[in-house]
C-alpha positions as CSV (number, residue, x, y, z in Angstrom):
1,M,66.1,111.4,123.7
2,L,67.9,111.3,126.8
3,A,64.8,111.3,128.7
4,A,63.7,108.3,126.9
5,G,67.0,106.4,127.9
6,R,66.2,107.1,131.3
7,Y,63.0,106.0,131.3
8,L,64.1,103.0,130.1
9,A,66.9,102.5,132.6
10,A,64.7,102.4,135.3
11,Q,62.2,99.6,134.2
12,P,63.5,96.4,136.2
13,S,64.0,94.2,132.8
14,V,66.9,96.3,131.2
15,S,70.4,95.5,131.8
16,S,71.9,98.0,129.2
17,I,71.2,100.4,126.9
18,G,72.4,101.6,123.8
19,V,71.0,104.5,121.3
20,V,71.5,104.8,117.2
21,G,70.3,107.7,115.3
22,F,70.0,108.6,111.8
23,S,70.2,112.2,110.1
24,E,69.4,114.8,112.6
25,G,68.6,111.8,114.7
26,A,72.2,111.0,114.6
27,Q,73.3,114.2,115.5
28,N,70.7,114.4,118.4
29,T,72.3,110.9,119.5
30,I,75.7,112.6,119.7
31,L,74.3,115.3,121.7
32,A,72.0,113.2,124.1
33,L,75.4,111.1,124.7
34,S,76.9,114.4,125.7
35,L,74.6,115.3,128.1
36,D,74.4,111.9,129.4
37,A,78.2,112.0,130.0
38,R,77.9,115.0,132.5
39,S,75.4,113.1,134.8
40,D,76.1,111.2,137.9
41,S,74.7,107.8,136.5
42,P,75.0,107.6,132.8
43,V,72.4,105.5,131.1
44,F,73.7,105.1,127.6
45,E,76.8,102.2,127.1
46,A,77.3,102.7,123.4
47,G,75.8,104.9,120.6
48,L,75.8,104.3,116.4
49,T,75.0,107.0,114.3
50,F,74.2,107.1,110.2
51,S,75.0,110.3,108.5
52,A,75.2,112.8,111.3
53,P,75.5,116.5,110.6
54,A,78.7,117.6,112.6
55,D,76.8,120.9,112.5
56,Q,73.4,121.4,112.0
57,D,74.1,125.1,110.7
58,T,76.8,123.9,108.5
59,Q,75.1,121.2,107.2
60,I,72.1,123.3,106.0
61,Y,74.4,126.1,104.7
62,S,76.3,123.6,102.7
63,T,72.7,123.1,100.5
64,A,72.2,126.9,99.9
65,V,71.1,128.4,96.8
66,P,73.2,130.0,95.2
67,A,76.5,128.4,97.1
68,G,78.5,130.5,99.6
69,C,75.6,133.1,99.6
70,R,75.3,136.0,101.2
71,T,72.0,137.5,103.2
72,P,69.6,138.4,102.0
73,E,70.2,136.3,98.9
74,C,70.5,132.8,100.6
75,T,67.7,130.2,100.1
76,Y,67.8,126.7,101.3
77,P,65.2,124.9,98.9
78,A,66.4,121.3,100.1
79,T,65.8,122.3,103.9
80,D,62.8,123.8,103.2
81,A,61.2,121.2,101.8
82,L,62.1,118.5,104.3
83,A,61.0,121.1,107.2
84,E,57.7,121.4,105.5
85,L,57.3,117.4,105.4
86,V,58.1,116.8,109.3
87,V,57.1,120.2,111.1
88,P,53.6,120.8,111.9
89,P,51.4,122.0,110.7
90,Y,53.4,120.9,107.6
91,A,52.4,124.1,105.8
92,N,55.7,126.3,106.2
93,A,58.5,125.7,103.7
94,D,60.8,128.1,105.2
95,V,63.4,126.9,107.5
96,C,64.3,130.5,109.0
97,S,60.6,131.1,109.7
98,I,60.2,127.7,111.6
99,L,63.6,128.5,113.2
100,G,62.1,131.9,114.3
101,R,58.9,130.5,115.7
102,A,60.5,128.1,117.7
103,A,62.9,130.9,119.3
104,T,59.9,133.2,120.2
105,Y,58.4,130.0,122.1
106,Y,61.4,129.0,124.1
107,G,62.4,132.5,124.5
108,T,65.6,132.8,122.8
109,D,66.9,133.4,119.1
110,G,67.8,131.2,115.9
111,F,71.6,131.7,116.3
112,S,71.8,130.6,119.8
113,I,69.3,127.2,118.8
114,L,71.9,126.6,116.2
115,S,74.6,127.2,118.8
116,R,73.7,123.8,120.5
117,E,73.7,121.8,117.6
118,V,77.2,121.1,117.4
119,A,77.8,117.5,117.6
120,F,81.4,117.4,116.5
121,H,82.2,119.8,119.3
122,A,79.8,117.9,122.0
123,Q,81.4,114.2,121.0
124,T,84.4,115.2,122.9
125,R,82.5,115.0,126.3
126,V,81.2,111.6,125.2
127,K,82.1,108.7,127.3
128,A,80.8,105.9,125.9
129,P,82.2,103.9,122.7
130,L,80.6,105.9,119.6
131,L,80.7,104.7,116.1
132,N,79.8,107.2,113.2
133,F,79.1,106.1,109.7
134,Y,78.9,108.6,106.6
135,S,78.5,107.9,102.7
136,A,80.7,109.8,100.5
137,D,77.7,110.7,97.9
138,D,75.4,111.9,100.9
139,S,73.0,114.7,99.5
140,L,72.4,116.2,102.3
141,V,75.2,116.0,104.6
142,P,78.6,116.2,102.7
143,A,81.5,114.2,103.1
144,F,83.8,116.8,104.4
145,E,81.4,116.9,107.5
146,A,82.5,113.3,108.2
147,S,86.3,114.8,108.4
148,M,85.0,117.2,111.0
149,T,83.7,114.7,113.3
150,A,86.7,112.6,112.7
151,A,89.1,116.0,113.6
152,Y,87.4,115.7,117.3
153,E,87.8,112.2,117.7
154,G,91.4,113.4,119.0
155,G,92.7,110.0,119.3
156,E,89.7,108.7,121.6
157,P,90.3,105.1,121.0
158,L,86.3,104.5,121.9
159,Q,85.3,106.7,119.0
160,Q,85.7,105.9,115.0
161,T,84.1,107.7,112.1
162,V,83.9,105.8,108.8
163,L,83.0,107.2,105.6
164,L,81.8,104.5,103.1
165,A,81.9,105.2,99.2
166,R,78.1,104.9,98.5
167,G,75.2,105.3,100.3
168,E,73.4,108.2,100.2
169,H,71.8,109.7,103.2
170,A,71.1,108.1,106.4
171,Y,69.6,104.9,105.4
172,F,72.1,103.9,103.2
173,Y,71.3,101.3,100.0
174,D,71.7,98.0,102.0
175,R,69.1,97.6,104.5
176,W,70.7,94.2,105.5
177,W,74.2,95.5,106.1
178,Q,72.9,98.3,107.9
179,Q,70.8,96.3,110.1
180,E,73.4,93.6,110.9
181,A,75.9,96.9,111.7
182,I,73.5,98.1,114.1
183,L,73.2,94.4,115.7
184,L,76.6,93.4,115.9
185,Y,78.0,96.7,117.2
186,F,75.2,96.5,120.2
187,K,75.6,93.1,120.6
188,Q,79.4,93.3,121.3
189,Q,79.2,96.6,123.1
190,L,76.4,96.6,125.5
191,P,77.0,93.9,128.7
192,G,73.5,92.9,128.7
193,A,73.3,91.6,124.9
194,A,76.7,90.3,124.9
195,K,75.6,87.9,128.0
196,D,72.1,87.1,126.4
197,P,72.3,83.9,124.5
198,W,68.3,85.2,123.4
199,I,69.8,88.1,121.8
200,A,70.7,87.4,118.1
201,A,72.3,89.2,115.5
202,Q,69.9,88.4,112.6
203,P,68.9,91.3,110.6
204,T,65.0,91.0,109.5
205,V,65.6,91.8,105.8
206,N,67.0,89.0,103.1
207,Q,70.7,89.8,102.2
208,T,71.3,90.7,98.6
209,P,73.7,88.5,96.9
210,G,76.8,89.7,95.9
211,G,78.7,92.9,96.8
212,A,82.0,93.8,98.2
213,A,82.3,93.9,102.3
214,A,81.9,97.1,103.6
215,G,85.4,97.4,104.9
216,S,87.0,97.3,101.1
217,Q,84.5,100.4,100.3
218,T,86.1,102.6,102.8
219,V,87.3,106.4,101.9
220,G,90.3,107.9,103.5
221,L,89.3,110.7,106.2
222,G,93.0,111.8,105.9
223,A,94.4,113.4,109.1
224,P,91.8,116.8,109.8
225,S,92.7,118.9,112.7
226,P,90.3,120.6,114.9
227,A,91.5,123.7,113.4
228,W,90.7,122.7,110.1
229,A,87.1,121.3,111.3
230,D,86.4,124.6,112.8
231,A,87.3,126.6,109.8
232,Q,84.8,124.7,108.2
233,L,82.1,126.2,110.1
234,A,79.1,128.0,108.3
235,P,78.0,131.6,108.8
236,S,74.6,131.7,110.4
237,I,71.7,130.4,107.7
238,C,69.5,133.2,108.6
239,D,71.8,136.1,108.7
240,T,75.2,135.4,107.5
241,T,76.6,138.9,108.9
242,L,76.2,137.1,112.5
243,G,79.2,134.3,112.1
244,A,78.9,131.0,112.9
245,P,76.6,129.7,115.4
246,G,79.2,126.9,115.6
247,A,81.8,129.0,116.8
248,A,80.2,129.8,120.1
249,S,79.5,126.4,121.2
250,G,83.4,125.7,122.0
251,P,85.0,122.0,121.7
């Protein structure tokens, strides 16, 4: 993702770059923004996410069957089904097997891979504006992960997490609203877009009549602390005796 941003920044017709992500892509948006902030010449000027796992391991563990399990009783049917759908050769329905294969390929282990998938800690290093949307009825990324993300905003004025009452996962129910939110956000945040009259904020799908404004459908996040957020970190999904990978990442 960061490489793509750097490639775009090198093109003569590009004036400013934002990045938007959904689900795991949303998590990776935050990770890319964090990496970008460490460089001498950052390329991303704003980020927007929908349903980002605050911590990948904790997100997967939240779907464990049985809930609160310990190795070797844990199974992850929802994640296994998704992994089989998106990971070539599309024939492996065991997330831990896939993680182990990736670890072997990169000369590491699954615990270390998951310790780098901790977006809510990484966001403390993000310098660009960052807006995160979650939905309270999400069946894959539970609402408490929105609170984990909010806990680590730390009063940062350029970061905000919003939890909507409904929307399910990543793509929400109202495509017109989602497109409008994306277009308006980047129109306002990217200097190049703000100054270009040819860049409009008009969704390409029809607006469904009726419905209350999104601002009236938000759910309060309370005042979660970083300590509370860290306490939500789950043990390693493939070997719960190893503890939480996210704890190894540090804020």
